[in-house]
Backbone as a chain_set.jsonl record, in Angstrom:
{"seq": "MSLATARHPSLPSDEDVSLAAESSRKLAAIIGKDDRAQLCVFDGGEKFVVPVSAIRLLADILSQMAQGNAVSVVPIGHTLTTQQAADLLNVSRPYLVKLLEAGEIAFTKVGRHRRVRYQDLMAYLERMDAKSRESADALTRSAQELGLGY", "coords": {"N": [[-16.509, 7.39, -8.574], [-16.081, 4.526, -7.444], [-14.435, 2.115, -5.261], [-14.51, -0.674, -5.544], [-14.303, -1.337, -7.763], [-11.842, -1.169, -8.042], [-10.819, -3.341, -6.777], [-12.532, -5.691, -8.561], [-11.578, -5.466, -11.278], [-12.6, -4.362, -14.756], [-11.419, -5.82, -17.816], [-10.135, -3.697, -21.077], [-12.014, -3.9, -23.375], [-10.423, -5.623, -27.076], [-11.603, -3.695, -28.911], [-11.927, -1.428, -27.051], [-9.213, -1.277, -26.733], [-7.869, -0.838, -28.818], [-9.227, 1.618, -29.684], [-8.422, 3.322, -27.398], [-5.329, 3.474, -28.116], [-4.989, 5.034, -30.328], [-6.47, 7.015, -29.472], [-4.653, 8.439, -27.578], [-2.498, 8.772, -29.037], [-3.317, 10.565, -30.142], [-4.256, 12.54, -28.186], [-2.187, 13.306, -26.845], [-0.134, 14.562, -28.61], [-1.688, 16.942, -28.865], [-1.482, 17.797, -26.067], [1.321, 18.267, -26.301], [1.998, 20.227, -27.1], [1.513, 22.397, -26.308], [0.732, 24.57, -22.543], [-1.755, 25.298, -23.009], [-3.806, 23.634, -24.354], [-6.713, 22.96, -25.66], [-9.369, 20.215, -24.942], [-12.453, 20.036, -26.788], [-15.793, 18.522, -26.11], [-18.909, 17.308, -27.866], [-22.092, 17.08, -27.367], [-24.516, 16.229, -28.745], [-26.291, 19.714, -29.113], [-24.136, 21.403, -27.595], [-21.96, 21.926, -26.061], [-18.474, 21.434, -24.075], [-15.649, 22.871, -22.626], [-12.538, 20.881, -21.704], [-10.868, 20.791, -18.992], [-6.282, 21.411, -18.696], [-5.357, 19.856, -16.78], [-6.705, 17.482, -16.85], [-6.617, 16.29, -19.063], [-4.452, 15.358, -19.598], [-4.951, 13.383, -17.555], [-6.655, 12.285, -18.867], [-5.32, 11.298, -20.843], [-3.035, 9.664, -19.73], [-4.87, 7.906, -18.764], [-5.928, 6.614, -21.133], [-3.659, 5.806, -22.443], [-2.675, 3.59, -20.466], [-5.05, 1.669, -21.3], [-5.006, 1.234, -23.446], [-2.605, -0.281, -23.665], [-3.564, -2.562, -22.435], [-4.538, -2.366, -20.088], [-6.713, -2.596, -16.917], [-8.42, 0.099, -15.625], [-7.986, 2.288, -12.381], [-9.683, 4.904, -10.758], [-8.986, 7.175, -7.603], [-9.84, 9.585, -5.458], [-7.213, 11.495, -4.048], [-8.003, 12.607, -1.417], [-9.192, 10.312, -0.432], [-10.332, 8.117, 1.967], [-9.359, 4.904, 3.173], [-10.389, 1.446, 3.787], [-8.343, -0.623, 5.486], [-8.786, -3.338, 4.185], [-8.943, -2.684, 1.578], [-6.532, -0.641, 1.226], [-4.682, -2.374, 1.493], [-4.976, -3.907, -0.445], [-4.614, -2.281, -2.515], [-1.691, -1.893, -1.977], [-0.752, -4.289, -2.41], [-0.137, -6.292, -0.839], [-1.348, -8.537, 2.194], [-3.828, -8.001, 3.98], [-3.254, -8.051, 6.894], [-0.498, -8.312, 7.13], [-0.577, -5.418, 6.166], [-1.98, -4.493, 8.208], [0.178, -4.745, 10.654], [2.089, -2.896, 9.593], [1.083, -0.402, 9.81], [0.235, -0.242, 12.796], [3.003, -0.545, 13.35], [3.663, 1.939, 12.971], [4.758, 2.816, 10.147], [2.621, 3.538, 8.453], [-0.088, 6.164, 8.415], [-2.212, 6.317, 10.012], [-6.311, 6.262, 11.086], [-8.796, 6.144, 13.514], [-11.825, 4.54, 13.153], [-14.751, 4.368, 15.37], [-14.018, 0.913, 16.241], [-12.316, 0.518, 13.62], [-10.115, 0.672, 11.513], [-8.559, 3.327, 9.547], [-7.069, 4.383, 6.671], [-5.103, 7.204, 4.96], [-5.558, 7.68, 1.421], [-3.418, 9.144, -0.09], [-1.639, 8.74, 1.997], [-0.443, 6.474, 2.447], [0.549, 6.456, -0.163], [2.178, 8.337, 0.093], [4.095, 6.952, 1.544], [4.899, 4.375, -0.04], [6.138, 5.902, -1.753], [8.623, 6.519, -0.108], [9.271, 3.584, 0.438], [9.938, 3.537, -2.665], [12.21, 5.045, -2.944], [13.81, 4.027, -0.824], [14.702, 1.624, -1.709], [15.883, 2.35, -4.196], [17.918, 3.847, -2.928], [18.949, 1.399, -1.737], [19.793, 0.094, -4.422], [21.751, 1.765, -5.897], [23.973, 1.395, -3.931], [24.346, -1.343, -3.636], [25.591, -1.377, -6.361], [27.444, 1.054, -6.38], [29.41, -0.852, -4.209], [30.165, -3.125, -5.667], [31.561, -2.091, -8.131], [33.115, -0.939, -6.366], [34.499, -3.179, -5.89], [35.186, -4.604, -8.254], [33.356, -6.247, -9.727], [32.363, -6.369, -12.292], [30.037, -4.858, -12.365]], "CA": [[-15.709, 6.295, -8.577], [-15.683, 3.164, -6.091], [-13.207, 1.264, -4.867], [-15.44, -1.745, -5.422], [-13.81, -1.251, -9.158], [-10.264, -1.042, -8.061], [-10.808, -4.569, -6.894], [-12.519, -5.98, -10.089], [-11.701, -4.071, -12.809], [-12.101, -5.056, -16.02], [-10.654, -5.271, -18.721], [-10.606, -3.034, -21.647], [-12.133, -4.874, -24.806], [-9.651, -5.479, -28.032], [-11.942, -2.56, -29.608], [-11.672, -0.355, -26.29], [-7.789, -1.126, -26.661], [-7.49, -0.347, -30.364], [-9.407, 3.219, -29.815], [-7.783, 4.043, -26.301], [-3.982, 3.777, -28.273], [-5.873, 6.261, -31.047], [-7.022, 8.49, -28.682], [-4.256, 8.459, -26.432], [-1.506, 9.581, -29.209], [-3.671, 12.419, -30.652], [-4.788, 13.702, -27.099], [-0.377, 13.139, -26.278], [0.065, 15.46, -29.547], [-1.997, 18.161, -27.983], [-0.909, 18.063, -24.777], [2.735, 18.047, -25.95], [2.159, 22.121, -27.582], [1.498, 23.924, -24.624], [-0.239, 24.355, -21.714], [-2.761, 26.368, -23.804], [-4.034, 22.866, -25.205], [-7.937, 22.164, -25.287], [-10.385, 19.314, -25.379], [-13.508, 20.267, -26.828], [-16.808, 18.031, -26.075], [-19.363, 17.885, -28.225], [-22.697, 16.059, -26.708], [-25.86, 17.073, -29.168], [-25.905, 20.999, -29.357], [-23.653, 22.062, -26.034], [-20.473, 22.194, -26.281], [-17.591, 22.283, -23.37], [-14.212, 22.105, -23.061], [-12.022, 19.85, -20.858], [-9.334, 21.454, -18.43], [-5.838, 20.967, -19.565], [-4.955, 18.699, -16.169], [-8.068, 16.627, -16.771], [-7.091, 16.124, -20.337], [-3.264, 14.769, -19.146], [-5.116, 12.139, -16.437], [-7.295, 11.201, -19.827], [-3.995, 10.145, -21.764], [-2.449, 8.498, -19.068], [-5.778, 6.534, -18.925], [-5.578, 5.845, -22.522], [-2.36, 5.051, -22.761], [-3.022, 2.385, -19.867], [-6.164, 0.923, -21.643], [-4.468, 0.83, -24.712], [-1.422, -1.545, -23.122], [-4.881, -3.941, -22.191], [-4.529, -2.597, -18.438], [-7.765, -1.875, -16.44], [-7.59, 1.595, -14.432], [-9.247, 3.135, -11.695], [-8.977, 6.445, -10.487], [-9.192, 7.53, -6.773], [-9.204, 10.717, -5.285], [-6.339, 11.735, -3.298], [-7.99, 12.609, -0.426], [-9.807, 9.173, 0.087], [-9.919, 7.475, 3.103], [-9.378, 3.486, 2.423], [-10.021, 0.817, 4.798], [-7.255, -1.932, 5.711], [-8.722, -4.28, 3.076], [-9.092, -1.42, 0.439], [-4.897, -0.306, 1.082], [-3.924, -3.607, 1.607], [-4.764, -4.423, -2.045], [-3.432, -1.38, -3.556], [-0.155, -2.535, -1.772], [-1.141, -6.046, -3.237], [0.389, -7.263, 0.6], [-2.604, -9.075, 2.769], [-5.026, -6.922, 5.435], [-2.953, -8.491, 8.114], [0.428, -8.094, 6.706], [-0.656, -3.88, 6.465], [-2.174, -3.409, 9.581], [1.028, -4.528, 11.14], [2.486, -1.769, 9.095], [-0.158, 0.42, 10.387], [0.73, -0.32, 14.144], [3.888, -0.239, 13.086], [4.105, 3.382, 12.316], [5.101, 3.045, 8.62], [1.227, 4.004, 7.625], [-0.657, 6.764, 9.169], [-4.047, 5.679, 9.87], [-6.871, 6.845, 11.747], [-9.629, 4.614, 13.945], [-13.079, 5.386, 13.034], [-14.569, 3.455, 15.874], [-12.544, 0.369, 16.216], [-11.796, 0.054, 12.658], [-8.795, 1.538, 10.819], [-8.595, 3.95, 7.952], [-5.766, 5.031, 6.077], [-6.031, 8.059, 3.069], [-4.89, 7.346, 0.284], [-2.509, 10.096, 0.121], [-0.769, 8.425, 3.082], [-0.574, 5.124, 1.331], [0.84, 6.635, -1.724], [3.552, 8.3, 0.545], [4.782, 5.408, 2.283], [5.108, 3.779, -1.706], [7.273, 6.529, -2.308], [9.204, 5.952, 0.646], [9.77, 2.671, 0.085], [10.533, 3.385, -3.347], [13.132, 5.562, -2.308], [14.79, 2.962, 0.25], [14.716, 0.46, -2.815], [17.135, 3.027, -4.676], [19.373, 3.63, -1.968], [20.099, 0.261, -1.468], [20.418, -0.929, -5.695], [22.641, 2.248, -5.693], [24.678, 0.87, -2.816], [25.123, -2.679, -4.273], [26.039, -1.136, -7.327], [28.669, 1.034, -5.742], [29.742, -2.269, -3.835], [30.306, -4.168, -7.063], [32.205, -1.864, -8.55], [35.154, -1.043, -5.78], [35.228, -4.794, -5.828], [35.344, -4.785, -9.256], [32.899, -7.135, -9.839], [32.202, -5.87, -13.534], [28.551, -4.707, -12.889]], "C": [[-15.32, 5.476, -7.167], [-14.674, 2.619, -6.144], [-13.304, -0.625, -5.025], [-14.44, -2.336, -6.864], [-12.238, -1.475, -9.065], [-9.992, -2.899, -7.587], [-11.199, -5.365, -7.744], [-12.708, -5.112, -11.016], [-11.567, -4.871, -13.31], [-11.623, -4.612, -16.747], [-10.991, -4.286, -19.95], [-10.542, -4.142, -22.707], [-11.018, -4.767, -25.851], [-9.939, -3.97, -28.981], [-11.924, -1.392, -28.848], [-9.301, -0.043, -26.639], [-6.879, -0.415, -27.855], [-8.088, 1.483, -30.529], [-8.671, 4.115, -28.758], [-5.77, 4.108, -26.927], [-4.677, 4.705, -29.425], [-5.675, 7.23, -30.33], [-5.892, 8.998, -27.776], [-2.592, 8.974, -27.316], [-2.642, 10.786, -29.718], [-3.807, 13.519, -29.076], [-2.626, 13.833, -26.883], [0.131, 14.633, -27.096], [-0.359, 16.825, -29.207], [-1.805, 19.101, -27.083], [0.336, 18.857, -25.114], [3.234, 19.955, -26.744], [2.386, 22.901, -26.596], [0.973, 23.488, -24.314], [-1.482, 24.796, -21.191], [-3.908, 25.061, -24.192], [-5.649, 22.895, -24.064], [-8.729, 21.12, -25.724], [-11.704, 19.739, -25.676], [-14.697, 18.696, -27.028], [-18.46, 17.86, -26.519], [-20.686, 17.015, -27.97], [-24.186, 16.955, -27.435], [-25.231, 18.803, -29.627], [-25.005, 21.477, -28.374], [-22.332, 21.372, -26.618], [-19.411, 22.344, -25.004], [-16.026, 21.783, -23.11], [-13.285, 22.026, -21.223], [-10.904, 20.942, -19.924], [-8.228, 20.392, -18.594], [-5.22, 19.582, -18.691], [-6.284, 17.16, -16.325], [-7.434, 15.913, -18.164], [-5.517, 15.1, -20.3], [-4.024, 13.239, -18.501], [-6.027, 11.085, -17.806], [-6.285, 10.392, -20.626], [-3.443, 9.581, -20.976], [-3.57, 7.126, -18.897], [-5.635, 6.007, -19.894], [-4.601, 4.79, -22.985], [-2.757, 3.726, -21.836], [-3.935, 1.361, -20.643], [-5.559, 0.379, -22.953], [-3.269, -0.501, -24.714], [-2.854, -2.521, -22.387], [-4.858, -3.759, -20.77], [-5.847, -2.169, -18.079], [-7.543, -0.53, -15.479], [-8.633, 1.748, -13.41], [-8.549, 4.247, -10.923], [-9.638, 6.197, -8.517], [-8.388, 8.511, -6.323], [-8.168, 10.783, -4.288], [-6.636, 11.94, -1.826], [-9.085, 11.483, 0.637], [-9.472, 8.976, 1.013], [-10.147, 5.75, 2.696], [-9.88, 2.568, 4.326], [-8.777, -0.239, 4.65], [-7.329, -2.98, 4.291], [-8.579, -3.716, 1.733], [-7.202, -1.347, 0.17], [-4.326, -1.638, 1.11], [-3.743, -4.21, -0.146], [-4.445, -3.853, -2.872], [-1.913, -1.465, -3.709], [-0.161, -3.671, -2.401], [-0.149, -6.824, -1.898], [-1.503, -7.757, 1.277], [-2.632, -7.59, 4.379], [-3.537, -7.313, 6.662], [-1.62, -7.893, 8.375], [0.381, -5.83, 7.005], [-1.246, -3.481, 7.553], [-1.072, -3.813, 10.655], [1.994, -3.279, 10.605], [1.595, -0.803, 9.967], [0.211, 1.023, 11.891], [2.299, -0.26, 14.636], [4.196, 1.591, 13.57], [4.19, 3.967, 11.351], [4.158, 3.796, 7.747], [0.561, 5.104, 8.549], [-1.546, 6.307, 9.104], [-5.36, 6.623, 10.844], [-8.065, 5.849, 12.376], [-10.77, 5.633, 14.311], [-14.079, 4.16, 14.259], [-13.735, 2.199, 16.329], [-11.47, -0.168, 14.982], [-10.78, 1.185, 12.281], [-9.207, 2.371, 9.466], [-7.379, 4.277, 7.857], [-6.287, 5.907, 4.623], [-4.906, 7.266, 2.483], [-3.565, 8.252, 0.264], [-0.986, 9.785, 0.898], [-0.219, 7.114, 2.606], [0.669, 5.587, 0.355], [2.218, 7.067, -1.22], [4.898, 7.324, 1.014], [4.848, 4.701, 0.787], [6.184, 4.712, -2.064], [8.469, 6.482, -1.587], [10.382, 5.112, 0.346], [10.482, 2.441, -1.483], [12.051, 3.923, -3.325], [14.3, 5.024, -1.592], [14.889, 2.298, -1.059], [16.059, 0.928, -3.803], [17.826, 3.264, -4.168], [19.794, 2.473, -2.153], [20.59, -0.113, -2.588], [21.26, 0.396, -5.763], [23.702, 1.627, -4.875], [25.137, -0.293, -3.379], [26.229, -2.548, -5.093], [27.57, -0.229, -7.391], [30.373, -0.322, -4.843], [30.319, -2.771, -5.012], [31.217, -3.567, -7.839], [33.418, -1.195, -7.931], [35.008, -2.492, -5.775], [35.773, -5.094, -7.066], [34.597, -6.182, -9.701], [32.554, -7.311, -11.465], [30.5, -5.958, -13.547], [28.693, -3.362, -12.943]], "O": [[-14.566, 5.733, -6.227], [-13.966, 2.64, -7.151], [-12.49, -1.5, -4.731], [-13.979, -3.473, -6.965], [-11.56, -1.923, -9.991], [-9.07, -3.562, -8.062], [-10.272, -6.121, -8.033], [-13.581, -4.34, -11.412], [-10.92, -5.888, -13.06], [-11.273, -3.434, -16.815], [-12.177, -3.958, -19.964], [-9.648, -4.951, -22.958], [-10.418, -3.706, -25.681], [-9.081, -3.297, -29.553], [-11.906, -0.318, -29.448], [-8.539, 0.922, -26.696], [-5.816, 0.205, -27.885], [-7.569, 2.347, -31.235], [-8.338, 5.28, -28.975], [-4.972, 4.723, -26.219], [-5.081, 5.567, -28.644], [-4.874, 8.153, -30.474], [-6.153, 10.033, -27.164], [-1.658, 9.424, -26.653], [-2.422, 11.963, -29.436], [-3.566, 14.717, -28.923], [-2.17, 14.975, -26.826], [0.629, 15.59, -26.504], [0.428, 17.771, -29.233], [-1.846, 20.33, -27.029], [0.584, 19.9, -24.51], [4.3, 20.564, -26.83], [3.185, 23.756, -26.215], [0.437, 22.463, -24.733], [-2.069, 24.828, -20.109], [-5.043, 25.51, -24.353], [-5.86, 22.878, -22.851], [-8.85, 21.024, -26.945], [-12.332, 19.871, -24.625], [-14.481, 17.892, -27.934], [-19.302, 18.207, -25.69], [-20.464, 15.898, -28.437], [-24.76, 17.925, -26.94], [-24.186, 19.083, -30.215], [-25.373, 22.651, -28.344], [-22.022, 20.506, -27.436], [-19.346, 23.535, -24.7], [-15.459, 20.712, -23.327], [-13.352, 22.678, -20.181], [-10.248, 21.814, -20.493], [-8.427, 19.179, -18.655], [-4.763, 18.58, -19.24], [-6.351, 16.078, -15.742], [-7.878, 14.776, -18.321], [-5.518, 14.098, -21.015], [-3.68, 12.14, -18.935], [-6.117, 9.859, -17.873], [-6.356, 9.213, -20.973], [-3.112, 8.506, -21.477], [-3.34, 5.917, -18.89], [-5.204, 4.855, -19.856], [-4.604, 3.683, -23.523], [-3.17, 2.761, -22.479], [-3.563, 0.187, -20.625], [-5.672, -0.776, -23.366], [-3.143, -1.399, -25.547], [-2.395, -3.326, -21.576], [-5.099, -4.743, -20.071], [-6.322, -1.331, -18.846], [-6.57, -0.314, -14.756], [-9.822, 1.442, -13.505], [-7.379, 4.439, -10.591], [-10.462, 5.346, -8.182], [-7.172, 8.674, -6.421], [-8.309, 9.866, -3.479], [-5.809, 11.584, -0.987], [-9.546, 11.63, 1.769], [-8.381, 9.426, 1.361], [-11.073, 5.425, 1.954], [-9.739, 2.957, 5.485], [-8.389, -0.549, 3.524], [-6.392, -3.323, 3.57], [-8.071, -4.383, 0.831], [-6.645, -1.855, -0.804], [-3.239, -1.751, 0.544], [-2.803, -4.705, -0.768], [-4.017, -4.326, -3.925], [-1.153, -1.299, -4.664], [0.848, -3.862, -3.08], [0.473, -7.863, -2.12], [-2.565, -7.331, 0.823], [-1.974, -6.871, 5.132], [-2.978, -6.318, 7.123], [-1.371, -7.193, 9.357], [1.084, -5.165, 7.767], [-1.157, -2.321, 7.954], [-1.279, -3.244, 11.727], [2.671, -2.742, 11.482], [1.924, -0.807, 11.153], [0.413, 2.199, 12.194], [2.746, -0.038, 15.761], [4.912, 2.088, 14.44], [3.931, 5.161, 11.199], [4.444, 4.45, 6.745], [0.752, 4.807, 9.729], [-1.877, 5.758, 8.053], [-5.045, 7.754, 11.214], [-8.285, 4.8, 11.77], [-10.9, 6.639, 15.008], [-14.043, 2.991, 13.875], [-12.655, 2.49, 16.844], [-10.434, -0.828, 15.059], [-10.733, 2.335, 12.719], [-10.01, 2.04, 8.594], [-6.635, 4.458, 8.821], [-7.127, 5.691, 3.749], [-3.926, 6.603, 2.823], [-2.594, 7.705, 0.788], [0.153, 10.203, 0.689], [0.998, 7.233, 2.462], [1.686, 4.897, 0.271], [3.254, 6.584, -1.677], [6.104, 7.175, 0.818], [4.527, 3.845, 1.611], [7.145, 4.268, -2.691], [9.489, 6.402, -2.272], [11.573, 5.334, 0.131], [11.307, 1.553, -1.696], [12.979, 3.2, -3.687], [15.463, 5.414, -1.688], [15.66, 3.083, -1.611], [16.993, 0.189, -4.114], [18.902, 3.007, -4.708], [20.894, 2.288, -2.673], [21.686, -0.665, -2.505], [22.282, -0.235, -5.493], [24.57, 1.264, -5.669], [26.336, -0.349, -3.651], [27.334, -3.081, -4.984], [28.541, -0.534, -8.083], [31.594, -0.441, -4.949], [31.524, -2.537, -4.925], [31.915, -4.389, -8.434], [34.448, -0.905, -8.54], [36.131, -2.887, -5.461], [36.782, -5.798, -7.104], [35.293, -7.151, -10.004], [32.485, -8.471, -11.87], [29.796, -6.669, -14.265], [27.757, -2.657, -13.319]]}, "num_chains": 1, "name": "protein.A"}
């Protein structure tokens, strides 16, 4: 799947939302039983089995579609342009470049163009989420110590 679809996602139709909700519930029930669950797909006279890890991913995708959200799948080892990375972080490209140059996110150069690995972008997001949680915890502790009733 190209990342162009991540920039211009198409929202699921009402019919797709309904089908996704029903399919998501059924897949969740299958996965919940054990790690040996199988999804068999019949294509004419041919049958094939889908791996459990793919069933989990499909259940997540269907769950998002059931909520009316557009979904994009990005391979973990995929490299992104600075614009694609900025779009995924929901920041401007110049701001992303500042993060790259400050060493916040690892990148490589191909000629004069910067490329960011998807997994490096996700590692940055995880670090930022951890920082946010730590700050929120510190604020909560301070409020409790001061008896602010939070």
